C-alpha positions as CSV (number, residue, x, y, z in Angstrom):
1,G,92.9,114.5,94.9
2,R,91.9,116.3,97.8
3,I,94.2,116.2,101.0
4,A,93.7,116.7,104.6
5,F,96.2,117.2,107.3
6,R,97.3,114.2,109.1
7,Q,95.5,113.4,112.5
8,A,98.1,110.9,113.9
9,N,101.8,110.6,114.3
10,A,102.3,108.9,110.9
11,A,100.9,109.6,107.6
12,P,100.9,107.7,104.4
13,Y,102.5,110.6,102.3
14,V,104.7,113.4,102.8
15,F,104.9,117.0,101.4
16,T,108.2,117.1,99.6
17,G,108.1,121.0,98.9
18,L,106.6,121.7,95.5
19,Q,103.5,123.8,95.4
20,V,101.8,125.7,92.9
21,L,99.8,128.7,94.5
22,K,97.7,131.6,93.0
23,T,99.1,135.0,94.0
24,A,95.8,135.9,95.5
25,L,96.4,133.3,98.1
26,V,99.6,134.5,99.0
27,E,98.3,138.0,99.4
28,I,96.0,136.9,102.2
29,G,99.0,135.8,104.4
30,P,100.3,137.9,107.3
31,D,102.9,140.7,106.7
32,G,106.5,139.4,107.2
33,P,107.5,135.6,107.2
34,F,104.9,133.1,107.9
35,S,104.4,129.5,107.6
36,T,102.4,128.3,104.3
37,R,100.3,126.3,106.6
38,V,98.2,129.3,106.9
39,L,97.6,129.4,103.2
40,W,97.0,125.5,103.1
41,Q,94.5,125.8,105.9
42,H,92.7,128.7,104.3
43,A,92.4,126.7,100.8
44,L,91.5,123.4,102.8
45,E,88.6,125.2,104.5
46,R,87.3,126.4,101.0
47,G,87.8,122.7,99.5
48,R,90.7,124.0,97.4
49,L,93.6,122.0,98.6
50,F,94.8,119.2,96.4
51,G,97.7,116.9,96.0
52,A,99.2,114.5,93.6
53,V,101.0,111.4,94.2
54,H,104.4,111.3,92.5
55,H,105.6,107.8,91.5
56,G,108.7,108.8,89.7
57,D,112.2,109.6,90.9
58,W,112.8,112.7,93.3
59,M,116.1,114.1,94.6
60,H,116.8,116.2,97.7
61,V,118.5,119.5,96.9
62,G,117.8,121.5,100.0
63,D,121.6,121.7,100.9
64,P,125.0,121.8,99.2
65,Q,125.5,118.0,99.6
66,G,122.1,117.1,98.3
67,L,122.6,119.5,95.2
68,A,126.1,118.0,94.4
69,A,124.6,114.3,94.7
70,A,121.7,115.2,92.3
71,E,123.8,117.0,89.8
72,A,126.1,113.9,89.8
73,R,123.2,111.6,89.3
74,L,121.8,113.7,86.5
75,K,125.4,113.9,84.8
76,G,125.6,110.2,84.9
77,A,122.1,110.0,83.2
78,A,123.2,112.1,80.6
79,G,126.1,110.2,79.8
């Protein structure tokens, strides 16, 4: 469904890092490094920002320890 940026210090959901963007959206960003929030705001203003609640498992793989834990978990599930 459609999403909005939180208006308080707490939020019922969290963005966990997966996004699907059209190349055209990325091309409107400024030159050099920038926050993807710029793109999200652009999409939000045009009624084109959507999200989905994931009810399954998820694993953090953003650092070596998280990746190792995820690999161990998946290896255990395969055996």
